[in-house]
VOGU-3710 file (C-alpha; in Angstrom, 3 decimals, decimal comma):
1> msspcqhggt> 47,118/110,071/28,510  50,175/108,823/26,728  53,230/111,015/26,653  54,328/112,724/23,379  57,918/112,481/24,518  59,920/109,747/23,102  62,998/107,719/24,345  62,136/107,975/27,926  61,723/111,776/27,955  59,587/113,495/30,705
11> ctrksgdfkc> 56,459/115,335/29,581  55,471/118,562/31,506  52,052/119,934/30,602  51,169/123,614/30,973  48,499/125,925/29,592  47,396/123,549/26,737  51,001/122,836/25,669  53,699/120,603/26,886  57,510/120,440/27,228  59,681/117,406/26,887
21> tctegyigkf> 62,690/117,026/29,160  64,800/114,468/27,148  67,070/111,864/28,521  70,762/112,088/27,757  71,438/111,375/24,144  68,148/112,755/22,701  67,090/116,260/21,628  64,113/117,856/19,814  60,585/118,862/20,787  59,576/115,144/21,216
31> cenevtqvln> 63,119/113,888/22,069  62,926/112,195/18,754  66,432/112,954/17,530  69,431/110,878/18,787  72,431/113,114/19,406  76,191/112,396/20,116  77,395/115,361/21,872  80,400/116,665/23,736  79,074/117,088/27,268  82,257/118,652/28,797
41> lwcsearcrd> 85,430/120,203/27,124  88,400/121,299/29,195  91,328/123,322/27,704  93,794/123,159/30,494  97,590/123,456/31,111  97,867/126,245/28,573  101,678/126,908/28,275  103,877/128,726/25,968  103,392/126,601/22,811  101,007/123,887/23,784
51> vhvtwnlnha> 97,679/123,183/25,505  96,028/120,056/26,828  92,429/119,480/25,583  90,204/116,831/27,232  86,518/115,943/26,775  83,822/113,544/27,376  80,841/112,494/25,468  77,291/111,407/26,230  75,867/107,694/26,417  75,206/107,691/22,715
61> sdllrginvh> 78,946/107,770/21,865  78,691/104,059/20,820  77,499/105,598/17,625  80,727/107,514/17,290  82,575/107,399/14,038  85,448/109,606/14,968  86,587/112,942/16,515  87,425/116,230/14,637  89,466/118,833/16,390  89,768/122,316/14,889
71> ygilgdneti> 91,920/125,033/16,373  93,387/128,369/15,356  94,346/131,845/16,485  91,202/133,866/17,079  90,148/135,522/13,865  92,816/133,749/11,764  92,769/130,427/9,791  92,214/127,168/11,739  94,140/123,908/11,666  91,773/120,883/11,065
81> mdglpsgmsd> 92,442/117,468/12,421  89,642/115,276/11,185  89,100/111,458/11,669  90,675/111,098/15,014  90,102/107,699/16,611  86,681/107,448/18,329  88,194/106,177/21,500  90,215/109,429/22,129  89,175/111,624/24,962  92,216/114,011/25,051
91> irltdllpfr> 94,935/115,501/22,904  97,895/117,797/23,421  98,065/120,553/20,716  101,693/121,586/20,144  103,712/124,091/18,160  101,321/126,941/19,087  102,506/130,583/19,092  103,057/132,142/22,347  100,853/135,006/23,749  97,949/134,245/21,377
101> qymisvipta> 94,288/133,552/21,924  93,209/130,091/20,406  89,726/128,952/19,603  89,550/125,139/20,036  86,598/122,984/18,973  85,980/119,249/19,351  83,319/117,881/17,096  82,169/114,262/17,059  80,994/112,383/13,919  78,369/109,629/14,189
111> ysgttqgasc> 77,136/106,826/12,076  73,593/107,994/12,725  71,716/110,734/14,391  73,111/114,416/14,854  76,128/115,512/16,607  77,027/118,596/18,760  80,478/119,783/19,563  81,914/122,218/21,991  84,468/125,031/21,860  86,836/126,677/24,275
121> lvsttcfsec> 88,967/129,871/24,148  92,478/129,706/25,625  95,473/131,909/25,860  99,026/130,711/25,534  101,436/132,266/27,983  105,059/131,692/28,596  105,284/132,400/32,282  105,908/128,890/33,342  108,843/128,659/30,904  110,963/131,285/32,853
131> sriasnlftn> 112,736/128,826/35,341  113,448/126,462/32,434  115,821/128,771/30,537  117,111/131,173/33,128  117,580/131,627/36,851  117,814/134,565/39,205  115,469/136,540/37,093  114,850/140,098/38,619  114,484/143,680/37,646  115,871/146,869/39,128
141> dttrnsttvh> 116,458/150,480/38,170  112,640/150,638/37,658  111,133/153,957/36,816  107,679/154,987/35,515  108,682/154,366/31,889  111,700/151,987/32,131  113,156/148,826/33,914  116,143/146,760/33,701  115,838/142,912/33,500  118,605/140,763/34,758
151> wsptqktpeq> 119,042/136,924/34,454  121,553/134,155/34,798  121,989/131,813/31,973  121,528/127,952/32,581  122,219/124,968/30,526  118,789/125,474/28,974  119,184/128,852/28,057  119,176/129,298/24,238  121,603/131,544/22,440  118,703/133,840/21,442
161> fkivfhtlpy> 115,517/134,319/23,345  112,973/137,176/23,928  112,039/139,221/26,952  108,305/139,388/26,938  106,802/142,392/28,783  103,143/143,122/29,437  100,665/145,088/31,463  99,145/143,905/34,585  96,872/142,158/34,799  98,040/140,077/31,699
171> dpdhawsepa> 96,331/141,099/28,413  97,406/139,418/25,291  96,628/142,625/23,308  99,124/144,456/25,504  102,167/142,144/25,266  105,395/142,935/23,544  108,885/141,399/23,303  112,469/142,408/22,789  115,276/140,231/21,453  118,056/139,191/23,861
181> sknanqltit> 121,110/136,986/23,862  122,341/134,358/26,364  125,596/136,099/27,370  124,071/139,709/27,685  122,730/139,005/31,132  120,585/142,049/31,121  118,302/144,317/29,070  116,876/147,756/29,640  113,370/148,423/28,487  112,328/151,988/28,012
191> gkavhsdits> 109,066/153,695/27,175  106,934/151,044/29,058  105,902/150,539/32,565  105,838/146,812/32,511  106,189/143,551/34,294  108,763/141,342/32,638  109,054/137,602/31,738  111,702/135,444/29,901  110,772/133,049/27,168  112,810/131,377/24,401
201> v> 112,158/132,370/20,771
//
C-alpha cells in the first residue's frame, strides 16, 4: 500500500487512520506544504541596553527571501526591521531601555511555501554595568526600611547616573531608581528594603 505522506514523510497507521511524520522543511497532514522556519532562537547576553539574538533555519532556507525582526517592550509598540539579508543568523539589538521586558520575534520570508517564525522574551538588566562606571560599590547602615549606597567614581563614571534598586529575586515590576551625581559618592534610600545596583542614565 502506498503511503499518503509526501516528500519522504513517514506514515503511521492506526485504527483506520494515519499520521504523517514529516521530514524537516515540510508540514501538513500529508507533509504537502513546504515551510521555511526558525528552528532555534536564542536571546542571550541581555545587558542594560542591548541583547544578542541568534537563530538557525531548516534545510528549506535556500528558498529564503529575507529575515524580519520585530521587537518591543511587552504590551507596547514594536520596532520593525523588515527585509534583512537572508544570510543573517544573528543581530545585536541596541538602544533598548533598561529594566524592561522585550518580546523579540524573528520571521523568515520565502519565495515559495509557508514560513514559521519564533519569539523569545528577555529582560534587560544593568547589573553587569556596575563595574564599568563605578568601583568599590557597597552598602552600609542598612535597616529594615533604608540603606546607604557608597561608590568611588572612575573615569567612566558619568556626571549623572541612577541608583537602581529592586527586590530579591530580581523582578522588573519591582525595580525603581534614584538620580545620583558623580561627586556625591553616596546616597541614602529610605522606605525600601532593597538590594542596590548602579547604572548610568
